[in-house]
NUNU-406634 format. One record per atom (N, C-alpha, C): residue number from 1; x, y, z; residue in three letters; chain. Coordinates in nm, 3 decimals. Layout:
<nodes>
> NUM:X:Y:Z:ala:A
...
</nodes>
This chain:
<nodes>
> 1:0.029:2.077:2.772:met:A
> 1:0.080:2.210:2.757:met:A
> 1:0.157:2.246:2.883:met:A
> 2:0.282:2.279:2.865:ala:A
> 2:0.367:2.313:2.980:ala:A
> 2:0.339:2.457:3.022:ala:A
> 3:0.332:2.476:3.153:glu:A
> 3:0.310:2.610:3.205:glu:A
> 3:0.435:2.695:3.192:glu:A
> 4:0.552:2.633:3.211:val:A
> 4:0.680:2.703:3.201:val:A
> 4:0.744:2.664:3.069:val:A
> 5:0.793:2.761:2.996:gln:A
> 5:0.854:2.736:2.865:gln:A
> 5:0.994:2.796:2.862:gln:A
> 6:1.086:2.726:2.793:ile:A
> 6:1.216:2.788:2.766:ile:A
> 6:1.203:2.864:2.634:ile:A
> 7:1.280:2.969:2.619:leu:A
> 7:1.266:3.054:2.502:leu:A
> 7:1.360:3.017:2.389:leu:A
> 8:1.477:2.961:2.424:ser:A
> 8:1.572:2.923:2.320:ser:A
> 8:1.653:2.803:2.369:ser:A
> 9:1.714:2.736:2.274:leu:A
> 9:1.795:2.618:2.307:leu:A
> 9:1.940:2.657:2.328:leu:A
> 10:2.001:2.594:2.426:arg:A
> 10:2.141:2.616:2.453:arg:A
> 10:2.217:2.489:2.421:arg:A
> 11:2.348:2.492:2.438:glu:A
> 11:2.432:2.377:2.406:glu:A
> 11:2.389:2.253:2.485:glu:A
> 12:2.354:2.272:2.611:lys:A
> 12:2.311:2.160:2.695:lys:A
> 12:2.185:2.094:2.638:lys:A
> 13:2.095:2.176:2.586:his:A
> 13:1.971:2.123:2.527:his:A
> 13:2.001:2.040:2.402:his:A
> 14:2.095:2.087:2.321:his:A
> 14:2.134:2.012:2.201:his:A
> 14:2.201:1.879:2.239:his:A
> 15:2.278:1.880:2.347:lys:A
> 15:2.338:1.755:2.394:lys:A
> 15:2.230:1.658:2.441:lys:A
> 16:2.127:1.712:2.504:met:A
> 16:2.014:1.628:2.546:met:A
> 16:1.947:1.563:2.425:met:A
> 17:1.927:1.641:2.320:ile:A
> 17:1.866:1.587:2.198:ile:A
> 17:1.955:1.479:2.139:ile:A
> 18:2.085:1.505:2.134:asp:A
> 18:2.179:1.403:2.084:asp:A
> 18:2.164:1.273:2.162:asp:A
> 19:2.160:1.285:2.295:trp:A
> 19:2.148:1.166:2.379:trp:A
> 19:2.015:1.094:2.353:trp:A
> 20:1.906:1.170:2.343:leu:A
> 20:1.775:1.110:2.318:leu:A
> 20:1.769:1.037:2.185:leu:A
> 21:1.834:1.090:2.084:leu:A
> 21:1.833:1.026:1.953:leu:A
> 21:1.912:0.895:1.954:leu:A
> 22:2.016:0.888:2.035:val:A
> 22:2.099:0.768:2.041:val:A
> 22:2.040:0.665:2.138:val:A
> 23:1.978:0.711:2.245:asn:A
> 23:1.931:0.622:2.352:asn:A
> 23:1.778:0.627:2.363:asn:A
> 24:1.709:0.590:2.259:gln:A
> 24:1.563:0.604:2.257:gln:A
> 24:1.493:0.510:2.354:gln:A
> 25:1.557:0.400:2.392:ser:A
> 25:1.491:0.306:2.482:ser:A
> 25:1.522:0.333:2.629:ser:A
> 26:1.607:0.427:2.657:gln:A
> 26:1.644:0.458:2.796:gln:A
> 26:1.537:0.544:2.863:gln:A
> 27:1.533:0.537:2.994:lys:A
> 27:1.440:0.620:3.071:lys:A
> 27:1.496:0.761:3.084:lys:A
> 28:1.406:0.857:3.097:tyr:A
> 28:1.448:0.996:3.108:tyr:A
> 28:1.524:1.022:3.238:tyr:A
> 29:1.500:0.942:3.339:ser:A
> 29:1.572:0.961:3.465:ser:A
> 29:1.722:0.940:3.446:ser:A
> 30:1.759:0.851:3.354:val:A
> 30:1.900:0.827:3.323:val:A
> 30:1.960:0.954:3.262:val:A
> 31:1.885:1.016:3.171:leu:A
> 31:1.932:1.141:3.110:leu:A
> 31:1.948:1.249:3.217:leu:A
> 32:1.853:1.260:3.308:ala:A
> 32:1.862:1.361:3.415:ala:A
> 32:1.988:1.339:3.498:ala:A
> 33:2.017:1.212:3.531:asp:A
> 33:2.138:1.183:3.609:asp:A
> 33:2.265:1.217:3.532:asp:A
> 34:2.267:1.183:3.404:ile:A
> 34:2.385:1.210:3.321:ile:A
> 34:2.409:1.360:3.307:ile:A
> 35:2.300:1.435:3.287:met:A
> 35:2.313:1.579:3.266:met:A
> 35:2.329:1.654:3.399:met:A
> 36:2.304:1.587:3.510:gly:A
> 36:2.318:1.652:3.640:gly:A
> 36:2.208:1.752:3.667:gly:A
> 37:2.086:1.719:3.625:val:A
> 37:1.973:1.809:3.645:val:A
> 37:1.861:1.732:3.714:val:A
> 38:1.765:1.806:3.766:ser:A
> 38:1.651:1.741:3.830:ser:A
> 38:1.554:1.691:3.723:ser:A
> 39:1.472:1.596:3.762:arg:A
> 39:1.374:1.542:3.668:arg:A
> 39:1.270:1.647:3.632:arg:A
> 40:1.236:1.734:3.725:ser:A
> 40:1.137:1.838:3.695:ser:A
> 40:1.194:1.938:3.594:ser:A
> 41:1.323:1.975:3.610:trp:A
> 41:1.385:2.066:3.513:trp:A
> 41:1.387:2.001:3.376:trp:A
> 42:1.423:1.872:3.373:leu:A
> 42:1.427:1.798:3.246:leu:A
> 42:1.289:1.795:3.181:leu:A
> 43:1.187:1.774:3.261:ser:A
> 43:1.051:1.770:3.209:ser:A
> 43:1.011:1.905:3.150:ser:A
> 44:1.044:2.013:3.219:ile:A
> 44:1.012:2.148:3.170:ile:A
> 44:1.078:2.171:3.035:ile:A
> 45:1.206:2.137:3.026:val:A
> 45:1.279:2.158:2.900:val:A
> 45:1.221:2.071:2.789:val:A
> 46:1.199:1.943:2.819:met:A
> 46:1.154:1.850:2.714:met:A
> 46:1.013:1.878:2.665:met:A
> 47:0.931:1.945:2.746:his:A
> 47:0.795:1.977:2.704:his:A
> 47:0.781:2.120:2.651:his:A
> 48:0.891:2.192:2.646:ser:A
> 48:0.887:2.327:2.590:ser:A
> 48:0.877:2.320:2.438:ser:A
> 49:0.805:2.414:2.382:asp:A
> 49:0.779:2.414:2.238:asp:A
> 49:0.906:2.414:2.154:asp:A
> 50:1.004:2.497:2.192:val:A
> 50:1.126:2.506:2.110:val:A
> 50:1.204:2.374:2.115:val:A
> 51:1.205:2.308:2.230:phe:A
> 51:1.275:2.180:2.242:phe:A
> 51:1.203:2.073:2.160:phe:A
> 52:1.072:2.065:2.174:val:A
> 52:0.993:1.966:2.099:val:A
> 52:1.010:1.986:1.950:val:A
> 53:1.008:2.112:1.907:glu:A
> 53:1.023:2.143:1.765:glu:A
> 53:1.160:2.097:1.711:glu:A
> 54:1.266:2.128:1.783:glu:A
> 54:1.401:2.090:1.738:glu:A
> 54:1.422:1.940:1.745:glu:A
> 55:1.375:1.877:1.853:tyr:A
> 55:1.388:1.732:1.866:tyr:A
> 55:1.312:1.661:1.754:tyr:A
> 56:1.193:1.705:1.725:thr:A
> 56:1.113:1.645:1.618:thr:A
> 56:1.182:1.663:1.483:thr:A
> 57:1.233:1.782:1.457:arg:A
> 57:1.302:1.809:1.331:arg:A
> 57:1.423:1.716:1.315:arg:A
> 58:1.503:1.706:1.419:arg:A
> 58:1.623:1.622:1.410:arg:A
> 58:1.589:1.474:1.402:arg:A
> 59:1.484:1.431:1.473:arg:A
> 59:1.443:1.290:1.466:arg:A
> 59:1.393:1.256:1.326:arg:A
> 60:1.318:1.348:1.263:leu:A
> 60:1.270:1.324:1.127:leu:A
> 60:1.386:1.317:1.027:leu:A
> 61:1.486:1.402:1.045:val:A
> 61:1.604:1.397:0.958:val:A
> 61:1.675:1.262:0.975:val:A
> 62:1.690:1.219:1.100:gln:A
> 62:1.755:1.091:1.127:gln:A
> 62:1.674:0.976:1.069:gln:A
> 63:1.542:0.978:1.087:asp:A
> 63:1.455:0.873:1.033:asp:A
> 63:1.460:0.869:0.881:asp:A
> 64:1.463:0.987:0.820:lys:A
> 64:1.467:0.994:0.673:lys:A
> 64:1.598:0.934:0.622:lys:A
> 65:1.708:0.965:0.687:glu:A
> 65:1.838:0.912:0.646:glu:A
> 65:1.843:0.761:0.664:glu:A
> 66:1.789:0.712:0.776:leu:A
> 66:1.785:0.568:0.801:leu:A
> 66:1.699:0.498:0.697:leu:A
> 67:1.585:0.556:0.665:ser:A
> 67:1.497:0.498:0.563:ser:A
> 67:1.567:0.492:0.428:ser:A
> 68:1.638:0.599:0.393:arg:A
> 68:1.710:0.602:0.267:arg:A
> 68:1.814:0.490:0.261:arg:A
> 69:1.889:0.473:0.370:lys:A
> 69:1.991:0.369:0.374:lys:A
> 69:1.929:0.229:0.366:lys:A
> 70:1.817:0.209:0.435:leu:A
> 70:1.751:0.079:0.431:leu:A
> 70:1.699:0.047:0.291:leu:A
> 71:1.641:0.145:0.226:ile:A
> 71:1.588:0.124:0.091:ile:A
> 71:1.702:0.092:-0.006:ile:A
> 72:1.813:0.165:0.005:glu:A
> 72:1.928:0.136:-0.081:glu:A
> 72:1.980:-0.005:-0.056:glu:A
> 73:1.987:-0.044:0.069:arg:A
> 73:2.036:-0.179:0.104:arg:A
> 73:1.940:-0.286:0.052:arg:A
> 74:1.810:-0.266:0.070:gln:A
> 74:1.711:-0.362:0.020:gln:A
> 74:1.721:-0.374:-0.132:gln:A
> 75:1.739:-0.262:-0.199:leu:A
> 75:1.750:-0.265:-0.344:leu:A
> 75:1.873:-0.342:-0.387:leu:A
> 76:1.987:-0.320:-0.323:ser:A
> 76:2.109:-0.392:-0.362:ser:A
> 76:2.095:-0.542:-0.337:ser:A
> 77:2.032:-0.581:-0.225:val:A
> 77:2.011:-0.722:-0.197:val:A
> 77:1.915:-0.783:-0.299:val:A
> 78:1.807:-0.710:-0.331:ala:A
> 78:1.711:-0.761:-0.429:ala:A
> 78:1.775:-0.778:-0.566:ala:A
> 79:1.856:-0.681:-0.608:leu:A
> 79:1.921:-0.693:-0.739:leu:A
> 79:2.018:-0.811:-0.742:leu:A
> 80:2.092:-0.832:-0.634:leu:A
> 80:2.182:-0.946:-0.626:leu:A
> 80:2.103:-1.077:-0.632:leu:A
> 81:1.991:-1.081:-0.560:ala:A
> 81:1.908:-1.202:-0.561:ala:A
> 81:1.852:-1.228:-0.701:ala:A
> 82:1.810:-1.122:-0.770:tyr:A
> 82:1.757:-1.140:-0.906:tyr:A
> 82:1.866:-1.187:-1.002:tyr:A
> 83:1.988:-1.136:-0.985:asp:A
> 83:2.099:-1.183:-1.069:asp:A
> 83:2.122:-1.332:-1.049:asp:A
> 84:2.126:-1.375:-0.923:lys:A
> 84:2.148:-1.517:-0.895:lys:A
> 84:2.030:-1.601:-0.944:lys:A
> 85:1.909:-1.549:-0.926:leu:A
> 85:1.790:-1.621:-0.972:leu:A
> 85:1.791:-1.637:-1.124:leu:A
> 86:1.836:-1.534:-1.192:glu:A
> 86:1.843:-1.540:-1.338:glu:A
> 86:1.937:-1.652:-1.384:glu:A
> 87:2.050:-1.666:-1.316:val:A
> 87:2.145:-1.773:-1.350:val:A
> 87:2.082:-1.909:-1.326:val:A
> 88:2.009:-1.923:-1.214:ile:A
> 88:1.945:-2.051:-1.182:ile:A
> 88:1.837:-2.084:-1.284:ile:A
> 89:1.758:-1.984:-1.323:leu:A
> 89:1.646:-2.008:-1.414:leu:A
> 89:1.692:-2.038:-1.556:leu:A
> 90:1.812:-1.993:-1.593:glu:A
> 90:1.863:-2.023:-1.727:glu:A
> 90:1.903:-2.169:-1.741:glu:A
> 91:1.922:-2.239:-1.630:asp:A
> 91:1.957:-2.381:-1.632:asp:A
> 91:1.832:-2.462:-1.669:asp:A
> 92:1.843:-2.546:-1.770:asp:A
> 92:1.730:-2.625:-1.817:asp:A
> 92:1.688:-2.733:-1.718:asp:A
> 93:1.771:-2.764:-1.622:lys:A
> 93:1.741:-2.870:-1.528:lys:A
> 93:1.658:-2.822:-1.407:lys:A
> 94:1.626:-2.694:-1.404:val:A
> 94:1.552:-2.637:-1.292:val:A
> 94:1.406:-2.678:-1.302:val:A
> 95:1.346:-2.709:-1.187:glu:A
> 95:1.206:-2.750:-1.182:glu:A
> 95:1.116:-2.634:-1.224:glu:A
> 96:1.006:-2.669:-1.290:asp:A
> 96:0.911:-2.566:-1.333:asp:A
> 96:0.848:-2.495:-1.214:asp:A
> 97:0.829:-2.565:-1.105:arg:A
> 97:0.767:-2.506:-0.985:arg:A
> 97:0.855:-2.394:-0.929:arg:A
> 98:0.987:-2.410:-0.930:leu:A
> 98:1.078:-2.306:-0.883:leu:A
> 98:1.066:-2.181:-0.969:leu:A
> 99:1.058:-2.201:-1.100:val:A
> 99:1.045:-2.089:-1.193:val:A
> 99:0.914:-2.015:-1.166:val:A
> 100:0.804:-2.091:-1.151:leu:A
> 100:0.672:-2.031:-1.127:leu:A
> 100:0.671:-1.956:-0.993:leu:A
> 101:0.725:-2.016:-0.887:asp:A
> 101:0.729:-1.950:-0.756:asp:A
> 101:0.812:-1.822:-0.759:asp:A
> 102:0.925:-1.827:-0.827:ala:A
> 102:1.012:-1.709:-0.837:ala:A
> 102:0.941:-1.597:-0.913:ala:A
> 103:0.874:-1.632:-1.022:ala:A
> 103:0.802:-1.531:-1.101:ala:A
> 103:0.686:-1.473:-1.020:ala:A
> 104:0.614:-1.559:-0.948:asp:A
> 104:0.500:-1.514:-0.868:asp:A
> 104:0.545:-1.421:-0.756:asp:A
> 105:0.648:-1.459:-0.684:lys:A
> 105:0.696:-1.376:-0.573:lys:A
> 105:0.754:-1.244:-0.624:lys:A
> 106:0.820:-1.247:-0.738:thr:A
> 106:0.875:-1.124:-0.795:thr:A
> 106:0.762:-1.030:-0.835:thr:A
> 107:0.658:-1.085:-0.899:ala:A
> 107:0.544:-1.003:-0.940:ala:A
> 107:0.475:-0.942:-0.818:ala:A
> 108:0.459:-1.020:-0.711:lys:A
> 108:0.395:-0.967:-0.590:lys:A
> 108:0.480:-0.857:-0.527:lys:A
> 109:0.612:-0.876:-0.525:ala:A
> 109:0.701:-0.775:-0.468:ala:A
> 109:0.695:-0.645:-0.546:ala:A
> 110:0.669:-0.655:-0.675:leu:A
> 110:0.660:-0.535:-0.759:leu:A
> 110:0.520:-0.474:-0.759:leu:A
> 111:0.425:-0.539:-0.690:gly:A
> 111:0.290:-0.484:-0.681:gly:A
> 111:0.197:-0.535:-0.788:gly:A
> 112:0.237:-0.633:-0.868:phe:A
> 112:0.151:-0.690:-0.970:phe:A
> 112:0.086:-0.816:-0.916:phe:A
> 113:-0.015:-0.799:-0.834:ser:A
> 113:-0.084:-0.913:-0.776:ser:A
> 113:-0.230:-0.875:-0.755:ser:A
> 114:-0.318:-0.974:-0.739:pro:A
> 114:-0.459:-0.943:-0.719:pro:A
> 114:-0.485:-0.856:-0.596:pro:A
> 115:-0.410:-0.880:-0.489:ser:A
> 115:-0.428:-0.796:-0.370:ser:A
> 115:-0.323:-0.686:-0.372:ser:A
> 116:-0.361:-0.565:-0.328:pro:A
> 116:-0.265:-0.455:-0.332:pro:A
> 116:-0.146:-0.481:-0.241:pro:A
> 117:-0.029:-0.457:-0.294:gly:A
> 117:0.094:-0.480:-0.217:gly:A
> 117:0.161:-0.349:-0.184:gly:A
> 118:0.280:-0.358:-0.132:asn:A
> 118:0.355:-0.238:-0.096:asn:A
> 118:0.446:-0.191:-0.209:asn:A
> 119:0.442:-0.262:-0.322:gly:A
> 119:0.531:-0.228:-0.432:gly:A
> 119:0.477:-0.112:-0.514:gly:A
> 120:0.545:-0.079:-0.622:pro:A
> 120:0.501:0.031:-0.708:pro:A
> 120:0.371:-0.005:-0.779:pro:A
> 121:0.292:0.097:-0.805:arg:A
> 121:0.166:0.077:-0.875:arg:A
> 121:0.169:0.156:-1.005:arg:A
> 122:0.106:0.101:-1.106:leu:A
> 122:0.100:0.170:-1.234:leu:A
> 122:0.007:0.290:-1.223:leu:A
> 123:0.046:0.399:-1.287:ile:A
> 123:-0.036:0.519:-1.287:ile:A
> 123:-0.103:0.528:-1.423:ile:A
> 124:-0.235:0.533:-1.422:ser:A
> 124:-0.308:0.545:-1.548:ser:A
> 124:-0.329:0.693:-1.579:ser:A
> 125:-0.391:0.719:-1.694:glu:A
> 125:-0.413:0.857:-1.735:glu:A
> 125:-0.512:0.928:-1.642:glu:A
> 126:-0.599:0.851:-1.578:thr:A
> 126:-0.699:0.912:-1.492:thr:A
> 126:-0.655:0.923:-1.346:thr:A
> 127:-0.537:0.871:-1.314:thr:A
> 127:-0.488:0.877:-1.176:thr:A
> 127:-0.446:1.019:-1.143:thr:A
> 128:-0.493:1.066:-1.028:glu:A
> 128:-0.456:1.199:-0.983:glu:A
> 128:-0.354:1.185:-0.872:glu:A
> 129:-0.237:1.245:-0.890:val:A
> 129:-0.132:1.238:-0.789:val:A
> 129:-0.144:1.362:-0.702:val:A
> 130:-0.161:1.340:-0.572:val:A
> 130:-0.176:1.450:-0.478:val:A
> 130:-0.057:1.450:-0.384:val:A
> 131:0.005:1.563:-0.369:arg:A
> 131:0.120:1.575:-0.280:arg:A
> 131:0.077:1.649:-0.155:arg:A
> 132:0.099:1.585:-0.040:glu:A
> 132:0.064:1.649:0.086:glu:A
> 132:0.177:1.741:0.128:glu:A
> 133:0.140:1.850:0.187:thr:A
> 133:0.241:1.943:0.236:thr:A
> 133:0.242:1.943:0.388:thr:A
> 134:0.359:1.951:0.444:ala:A
> 134:0.372:1.956:0.590:ala:A
> 134:0.347:2.098:0.635:ala:A
> 135:0.275:2.111:0.741:arg:A
> 135:0.246:2.242:0.797:arg:A
> 135:0.325:2.259:0.925:arg:A
> 136:0.388:2.375:0.937:glu:A
> 136:0.468:2.402:1.055:glu:A
> 136:0.409:2.523:1.126:glu:A
> 137:0.417:2.522:1.256:val:A
> 137:0.369:2.634:1.337:val:A
> 137:0.484:2.679:1.425:val:A
> 138:0.509:2.807:1.423:ser:A
> 138:0.620:2.859:1.503:ser:A
> 138:0.580:2.863:1.650:ser:A
> 139:0.680:2.856:1.739:pro:A
> 139:0.649:2.860:1.882:pro:A
> 139:0.573:2.987:1.923:pro:A
> 140:0.596:3.097:1.853:gly:A
> 140:0.526:3.221:1.885:gly:A
> 140:0.376:3.209:1.861:gly:A
> 141:0.338:3.143:1.753:val:A
> 141:0.196:3.124:1.723:val:A
> 141:0.132:3.034:1.828:val:A
> 142:0.204:2.929:1.867:ile:A
> 142:0.152:2.838:1.969:ile:A
> 142:0.133:2.912:2.101:ile:A
> 143:0.229:2.996:2.137:glu:A
> 143:0.219:3.071:2.262:glu:A
> 143:0.101:3.168:2.259:glu:A
> 144:0.077:3.233:2.145:lys:A
> 144:-0.038:3.323:2.133:lys:A
> 144:-0.169:3.246:2.149:lys:A
> 145:-0.176:3.128:2.089:ala:A
> 145:-0.296:3.046:2.102:ala:A
> 145:-0.317:3.004:2.246:ala:A
> 146:-0.210:2.968:2.315:arg:A
> 146:-0.222:2.932:2.456:arg:A
> 146:-0.270:3.050:2.540:arg:A
> 147:-0.219:3.169:2.509:glu:A
> 147:-0.260:3.288:2.582:glu:A
> 147:-0.409:3.316:2.561:glu:A
> 148:-0.457:3.298:2.439:arg:A
> 148:-0.600:3.317:2.411:arg:A
> 148:-0.684:3.215:2.488:arg:A
> 149:-0.635:3.091:2.497:leu:A
> 149:-0.709:2.988:2.570:leu:A
> 149:-0.717:3.020:2.719:leu:A
> 150:-0.613:3.083:2.773:arg:A
> 150:-0.613:3.119:2.915:arg:A
> 150:-0.721:3.222:2.946:arg:A
> 151:-0.756:3.307:2.847:his:A
> 151:-0.851:3.415:2.869:his:A
> 151:-0.993:3.379:2.825:his:A
> 152:-1.014:3.260:2.776:val:A
> 152:-1.148:3.221:2.733:val:A
> 152:-1.232:3.192:2.855:val:A
> 153:-1.350:3.249:2.856:lys:A
> 153:-1.443:3.225:2.966:lys:A
> 153:-1.549:3.128:2.917:lys:A
> 154:-1.630:3.080:3.007:thr:A
> 154:-1.738:2.990:2.970:thr:A
> 154:-1.836:3.066:2.881:thr:A
> 155:-1.875:3.003:2.773:ile:A
> 155:-1.968:3.067:2.680:ile:A
> 155:-2.109:3.054:2.735:ile:A
> 156:-2.181:3.164:2.736:gln:A
> 156:-2.319:3.165:2.783:gln:A
> 156:-2.413:3.148:2.665:gln:A
> 157:-2.517:3.066:2.684:tyr:A
> 157:-2.617:3.048:2.580:tyr:A
> 157:-2.706:3.171:2.578:tyr:A
> 158:-2.720:3.240:2.462:pro:A
> 158:-2.792:3.368:2.461:pro:A
> 158:-2.944:3.354:2.471:pro:A
> 159:-2.999:3.238:2.440:gly:A
> 159:-3.145:3.222:2.441:gly:A
> 159:-3.195:3.164:2.571:gly:A
> 160:-3.316:3.112:2.565:asp:A
> 160:-3.379:3.050:2.680:asp:A
> 160:-3.319:2.911:2.700:asp:A
> 161:-3.264:2.886:2.817:ile:A
> 161:-3.197:2.759:2.846:ile:A
> 161:-3.294:2.642:2.838:ile:A
> 162:-3.422:2.666:2.860:arg:A
> 162:-3.523:2.560:2.854:arg:A
> 162:-3.549:2.517:2.711:arg:A
> 163:-3.503:2.596:2.613:ala:A
> 163:-3.523:2.560:2.473:ala:A
> 163:-3.424:2.456:2.425:ala:A
> 164:-3.318:2.436:2.504:leu:A
> 164:-3.218:2.335:2.467:leu:A
> 164:-3.270:2.197:2.498:leu:A
> 165:-3.229:2.094:2.419:pro:A
> 165:-3.274:1.958:2.447:pro:A
> 165:-3.223:1.910:2.582:pro:A
> 166:-3.302:1.832:2.649:ser:A
> 166:-3.267:1.779:2.780:ser:A
> 166:-3.167:1.666:2.764:ser:A
> 167:-3.066:1.657:2.852:pro:A
> 167:-2.971:1.545:2.843:pro:A
> 167:-3.036:1.411:2.871:pro:A
> 168:-3.149:1.412:2.943:glu:A
> 168:-3.217:1.287:2.974:glu:A
> 168:-3.295:1.235:2.854:glu:A
> 169:-3.320:1.318:2.754:gly:A
> 169:-3.390:1.272:2.634:gly:A
> 169:-3.520:1.326:2.622:gly:A
</nodes>
């Protein structure tokens, strides 16, 4: 929890997020040098709730888009491979072992195998589909919670302290 918080993002902060999304393997000191700021200032900004919230949102959007593109690419490659495999399997001169291996690997890729795979699974009438919802907390709520934590005092046990179990056993 950062003691100092920024209240809103400025253009410089958005440029920092852009750089972080493109240069994920770089050290933060490089970003501080590029932006012409101190490392402590950079740390304050990067640990502020509004910055973390925006960076996380943009990273998730980027990850979702990348995942979508990868899935589309995998599907197009798989369909092309199946088309070529179909041509090969229609040839009567193909070994039976090749046909069996291709069928087995295709079934496993689709999730039809004794061990659970990453492919699609059949949904039966008794299957319950549960959709998880993402929960978001605004920076204001987080700040209020932090303020309450700052004012919490040590809780006193209202009864006889000797009635509590001894740590020694």
